[in-house]
ROBA-13890 format. One record per residue (C-alpha): x, y, z; residue in one letter; residue number from 1. Coordinates in steps of 0.05 Angstrom, whole numbers, plus 5000, padded with zeros to 4 digits. Layout:
<pts>
<u = X; v = Y; w = Z; code = a; pos = NUM>
...
</pts>
This chain:
<pts>
<u = 1585; v = 1935; w = 3713; code = l; pos = 1>
<u = 1560; v = 1872; w = 3695; code = s; pos = 2>
<u = 1605; v = 1870; w = 3632; code = t; pos = 3>
<u = 1673; v = 1895; w = 3653; code = r; pos = 4>
<u = 1718; v = 1853; w = 3691; code = q; pos = 5>
<u = 1733; v = 1893; w = 3752; code = l; pos = 6>
<u = 1777; v = 1867; w = 3799; code = t; pos = 7>
<u = 1832; v = 1888; w = 3861; code = n; pos = 8>
<u = 1900; v = 1917; w = 3836; code = l; pos = 9>
<u = 1925; v = 1875; w = 3899; code = g; pos = 10>
<u = 1897; v = 1818; w = 3876; code = n; pos = 11>
<u = 1913; v = 1827; w = 3806; code = l; pos = 12>
<u = 1990; v = 1834; w = 3825; code = q; pos = 13>
<u = 1993; v = 1781; w = 3872; code = n; pos = 14>
<u = 1969; v = 1726; w = 3808; code = a; pos = 15>
<u = 2031; v = 1751; w = 3771; code = a; pos = 16>
<u = 2076; v = 1741; w = 3834; code = r; pos = 17>
<u = 2061; v = 1675; w = 3839; code = l; pos = 18>
<u = 2055; v = 1655; w = 3765; code = a; pos = 19>
<u = 2119; v = 1692; w = 3756; code = d; pos = 20>
<u = 2145; v = 1649; w = 3807; code = n; pos = 21>
<u = 2118; v = 1589; w = 3785; code = l; pos = 22>
<u = 2151; v = 1604; w = 3710; code = r; pos = 23>
<u = 2218; v = 1618; w = 3740; code = s; pos = 24>
<u = 2216; v = 1540; w = 3760; code = h; pos = 25>
<u = 2200; v = 1513; w = 3698; code = g; pos = 26>
<u = 2121; v = 1510; w = 3712; code = r; pos = 27>
<u = 2074; v = 1528; w = 3660; code = t; pos = 28>
<u = 2023; v = 1590; w = 3692; code = a; pos = 29>
<u = 1974; v = 1630; w = 3662; code = s; pos = 30>
<u = 1937; v = 1683; w = 3705; code = v; pos = 31>
<u = 1859; v = 1686; w = 3689; code = r; pos = 32>
<u = 1799; v = 1726; w = 3715; code = h; pos = 33>
<u = 1746; v = 1696; w = 3752; code = a; pos = 34>
<u = 1697; v = 1710; w = 3694; code = r; pos = 35>
<u = 1742; v = 1678; w = 3646; code = q; pos = 36>
<u = 1738; v = 1618; w = 3679; code = v; pos = 37>
<u = 1686; v = 1559; w = 3678; code = n; pos = 38>
<u = 1672; v = 1491; w = 3719; code = a; pos = 39>
<u = 1711; v = 1447; w = 3668; code = r; pos = 40>
<u = 1777; v = 1495; w = 3676; code = d; pos = 41>
<u = 1773; v = 1463; w = 3751; code = l; pos = 42>
<u = 1770; v = 1399; w = 3744; code = r; pos = 43>
<u = 1838; v = 1370; w = 3714; code = s; pos = 44>
<u = 1909; v = 1397; w = 3731; code = g; pos = 45>
<u = 1934; v = 1443; w = 3789; code = n; pos = 46>
<u = 1896; v = 1511; w = 3806; code = v; pos = 47>
<u = 1915; v = 1568; w = 3852; code = i; pos = 48>
<u = 1855; v = 1599; w = 3878; code = i; pos = 49>
<u = 1864; v = 1674; w = 3910; code = l; pos = 50>
<u = 1811; v = 1700; w = 3960; code = g; pos = 51>
<u = 1763; v = 1665; w = 4004; code = s; pos = 52>
<u = 1691; v = 1647; w = 3978; code = s; pos = 53>
<u = 1663; v = 1704; w = 4001; code = h; pos = 54>
<u = 1710; v = 1748; w = 3946; code = a; pos = 55>
<u = 1724; v = 1696; w = 3897; code = n; pos = 56>
<u = 1664; v = 1646; w = 3882; code = p; pos = 57>
<u = 1707; v = 1590; w = 3852; code = w; pos = 58>
<u = 1729; v = 1587; w = 3918; code = a; pos = 59>
<u = 1669; v = 1556; w = 3944; code = e; pos = 60>
<u = 1675; v = 1491; w = 3899; code = l; pos = 61>
<u = 1738; v = 1476; w = 3939; code = f; pos = 62>
<u = 1726; v = 1511; w = 4006; code = d; pos = 63>
<u = 1725; v = 1447; w = 4049; code = s; pos = 64>
<u = 1669; v = 1436; w = 4100; code = n; pos = 65>
<u = 1726; v = 1388; w = 4131; code = r; pos = 66>
<u = 1764; v = 1451; w = 4144; code = s; pos = 67>
<u = 1776; v = 1477; w = 4217; code = n; pos = 68>
<u = 1789; v = 1542; w = 4201; code = f; pos = 69>
<u = 1735; v = 1590; w = 4167; code = q; pos = 70>
<u = 1736; v = 1649; w = 4136; code = f; pos = 71>
<u = 1687; v = 1698; w = 4165; code = e; pos = 72>
<u = 1664; v = 1758; w = 4122; code = a; pos = 73>
<u = 1672; v = 1820; w = 4143; code = a; pos = 74>
<u = 1623; v = 1882; w = 4152; code = a; pos = 75>
<u = 1646; v = 1942; w = 4105; code = p; pos = 76>
<u = 1690; v = 1979; w = 4140; code = g; pos = 77>
<u = 1717; v = 1922; w = 4184; code = q; pos = 78>
<u = 1767; v = 1861; w = 4174; code = w; pos = 79>
<u = 1751; v = 1796; w = 4158; code = a; pos = 80>
<u = 1765; v = 1734; w = 4212; code = v; pos = 81>
<u = 1790; v = 1668; w = 4209; code = i; pos = 82>
<u = 1760; v = 1632; w = 4264; code = r; pos = 83>
<u = 1779; v = 1562; w = 4283; code = s; pos = 84>
<u = 1722; v = 1507; w = 4298; code = r; pos = 85>
<u = 1769; v = 1472; w = 4348; code = q; pos = 86>
<u = 1826; v = 1511; w = 4367; code = p; pos = 87>
<u = 1886; v = 1465; w = 4401; code = k; pos = 88>
<u = 1917; v = 1477; w = 4468; code = a; pos = 89>
<u = 1949; v = 1544; w = 4457; code = g; pos = 90>
<u = 1909; v = 1563; w = 4393; code = e; pos = 91>
<u = 1866; v = 1624; w = 4390; code = p; pos = 92>
<u = 1793; v = 1614; w = 4372; code = a; pos = 93>
<u = 1799; v = 1673; w = 4325; code = a; pos = 94>
<u = 1850; v = 1700; w = 4277; code = y; pos = 95>
<u = 1836; v = 1781; w = 4283; code = e; pos = 96>
<u = 1878; v = 1835; w = 4254; code = v; pos = 97>
<u = 1919; v = 1866; w = 4306; code = q; pos = 98>
<u = 1946; v = 1944; w = 4302; code = r; pos = 99>
<u = 1999; v = 1970; w = 4345; code = d; pos = 100>
<u = 1983; v = 2045; w = 4343; code = d; pos = 101>
<u = 2052; v = 2063; w = 4378; code = r; pos = 102>
<u = 2091; v = 2030; w = 4314; code = t; pos = 103>
<u = 2035; v = 2036; w = 4263; code = g; pos = 104>
<u = 2052; v = 1964; w = 4247; code = r; pos = 105>
<u = 1996; v = 1908; w = 4238; code = m; pos = 106>
<u = 1990; v = 1832; w = 4245; code = v; pos = 107>
<u = 1947; v = 1798; w = 4194; code = t; pos = 108>
<u = 1929; v = 1730; w = 4175; code = y; pos = 109>
<u = 1923; v = 1681; w = 4119; code = a; pos = 110>
<u = 1892; v = 1614; w = 4106; code = h; pos = 111>
<u = 1923; v = 1567; w = 4053; code = v; pos = 112>
<u = 1878; v = 1495; w = 4034; code = l; pos = 113>
<u = 1911; v = 1453; w = 3994; code = l; pos = 114>
<u = 1860; v = 1400; w = 3965; code = v; pos = 115>
<u = 1848; v = 1346; w = 3911; code = e; pos = 116>
<u = 1813; v = 1382; w = 3852; code = n; pos = 117>
<u = 1741; v = 1340; w = 3846; code = h; pos = 118>
<u = 1764; v = 1297; w = 3790; code = a; pos = 119>
<u = 1825; v = 1268; w = 3834; code = h; pos = 120>
<u = 1881; v = 1295; w = 3780; code = n; pos = 121>
<u = 1915; v = 1350; w = 3809; code = g; pos = 122>
<u = 1915; v = 1399; w = 3869; code = r; pos = 123>
<u = 1881; v = 1466; w = 3892; code = v; pos = 124>
<u = 1907; v = 1515; w = 3923; code = l; pos = 125>
<u = 1866; v = 1566; w = 3957; code = l; pos = 126>
<u = 1903; v = 1629; w = 3987; code = i; pos = 127>
<u = 1858; v = 1681; w = 4029; code = a; pos = 128>
<u = 1886; v = 1732; w = 4063; code = g; pos = 129>
<u = 1852; v = 1791; w = 4114; code = q; pos = 130>
<u = 1895; v = 1839; w = 4069; code = s; pos = 131>
<u = 1926; v = 1843; w = 4008; code = t; pos = 132>
<u = 2000; v = 1838; w = 4041; code = s; pos = 133>
<u = 1975; v = 1771; w = 4076; code = a; pos = 134>
<u = 1948; v = 1740; w = 4010; code = t; pos = 135>
<u = 2016; v = 1762; w = 3975; code = e; pos = 136>
<u = 2068; v = 1731; w = 4029; code = l; pos = 137>
<u = 2017; v = 1666; w = 4035; code = a; pos = 138>
<u = 2030; v = 1649; w = 3968; code = g; pos = 139>
<u = 2110; v = 1660; w = 3967; code = e; pos = 140>
<u = 2109; v = 1619; w = 4031; code = f; pos = 141>
<u = 2073; v = 1568; w = 3997; code = a; pos = 142>
<u = 2113; v = 1570; w = 3933; code = l; pos = 143>
<u = 2180; v = 1568; w = 3975; code = r; pos = 144>
<u = 2226; v = 1510; w = 3976; code = a; pos = 145>
<u = 2236; v = 1505; w = 4050; code = d; pos = 146>
<u = 2155; v = 1510; w = 4065; code = s; pos = 147>
<u = 2147; v = 1434; w = 4046; code = t; pos = 148>
<u = 2190; v = 1409; w = 4092; code = a; pos = 149>
<u = 2176; v = 1458; w = 4144; code = q; pos = 150>
<u = 2106; v = 1433; w = 4141; code = v; pos = 151>
<u = 2120; v = 1362; w = 4140; code = l; pos = 152>
<u = 2160; v = 1373; w = 4208; code = r; pos = 153>
<u = 2101; v = 1409; w = 4239; code = r; pos = 154>
<u = 2052; v = 1349; w = 4209; code = l; pos = 155>
<u = 2110; v = 1297; w = 4245; code = g; pos = 156>
<u = 2110; v = 1269; w = 4172; code = l; pos = 157>
<u = 2180; v = 1247; w = 4136; code = s; pos = 158>
<u = 2212; v = 1297; w = 4090; code = e; pos = 159>
<u = 2198; v = 1249; w = 4037; code = r; pos = 160>
<u = 2125; v = 1242; w = 4050; code = s; pos = 161>
<u = 2076; v = 1277; w = 4000; code = p; pos = 162>
<u = 2039; v = 1336; w = 4026; code = l; pos = 163>
<u = 1969; v = 1308; w = 4053; code = p; pos = 164>
<u = 1907; v = 1351; w = 4040; code = e; pos = 165>
<u = 1916; v = 1404; w = 4096; code = l; pos = 166>
<u = 1901; v = 1475; w = 4116; code = e; pos = 167>
<u = 1956; v = 1527; w = 4141; code = l; pos = 168>
<u = 1944; v = 1599; w = 4180; code = i; pos = 169>
<u = 1998; v = 1645; w = 4162; code = l; pos = 170>
<u = 2016; v = 1703; w = 4208; code = r; pos = 171>
<u = 2034; v = 1769; w = 4169; code = v; pos = 172>
<u = 2073; v = 1823; w = 4190; code = s; pos = 173>
<u = 2070; v = 1892; w = 4156; code = e; pos = 174>
<u = 2075; v = 1959; w = 4154; code = l; pos = 175>
<u = 2042; v = 2014; w = 4106; code = n; pos = 176>
<u = 2009; v = 1958; w = 4069; code = q; pos = 177>
<u = 2075; v = 1927; w = 4058; code = h; pos = 178>
<u = 2083; v = 1851; w = 4089; code = g; pos = 179>
<u = 2156; v = 1845; w = 4110; code = d; pos = 180>
<u = 2156; v = 1775; w = 4147; code = s; pos = 181>
<u = 2112; v = 1709; w = 4143; code = v; pos = 182>
<u = 2100; v = 1652; w = 4200; code = e; pos = 183>
<u = 2068; v = 1585; w = 4198; code = l; pos = 184>
<u = 2024; v = 1595; w = 4261; code = v; pos = 185>
<u = 1984; v = 1528; w = 4257; code = a; pos = 186>
<u = 1979; v = 1474; w = 4202; code = c; pos = 187>
<u = 1928; v = 1410; w = 4200; code = r; pos = 188>
<u = 1917; v = 1357; w = 4151; code = p; pos = 189>
<u = 1839; v = 1356; w = 4130; code = l; pos = 190>
<u = 1805; v = 1295; w = 4154; code = p; pos = 191>
<u = 1789; v = 1247; w = 4099; code = s; pos = 192>
<u = 1716; v = 1258; w = 4070; code = p; pos = 193>
<u = 1697; v = 1188; w = 4099; code = r; pos = 194>
<u = 1717; v = 1210; w = 4176; code = d; pos = 195>
</pts>
């Protein structure tokens, strides 16, 4: 197995959708399996990494210890939990998958982290969902035209401000493993590395 490039089909589809979205906006994008990437590839330009550091080893390079929200690995057969180190008023201490047994509808969450790359000449967008649908809709949210304005408003910044390094929690509603809505529920700038 160590010589094969296995991946989750849902993650591959998510990566292809993100690449198609970027190309439709005139951006170049390529999709690569984690085994095809080396550390030099991540030193320049902009990169999107799908999956938490528990699922994708490259995410660990950028998973910031400045982040308030931490993806907690799940035991086999269990859902991952996103924990808040310091919940703000009205925020839960943990974002857990919820199922409505009557309708079958699930509520899942995604953690999105935007940080500078290590050479400070590009940005890294990390997207990790508790389900494939959560990752998919979080990626779509991150690339939507209206999302930047929504995030800037939530941070109390003007529409012309550049996005700071930040993290988001997105709530995704899904039915039969198909996401149908995404909502921004938490947004925080990351503290500077010297804080």
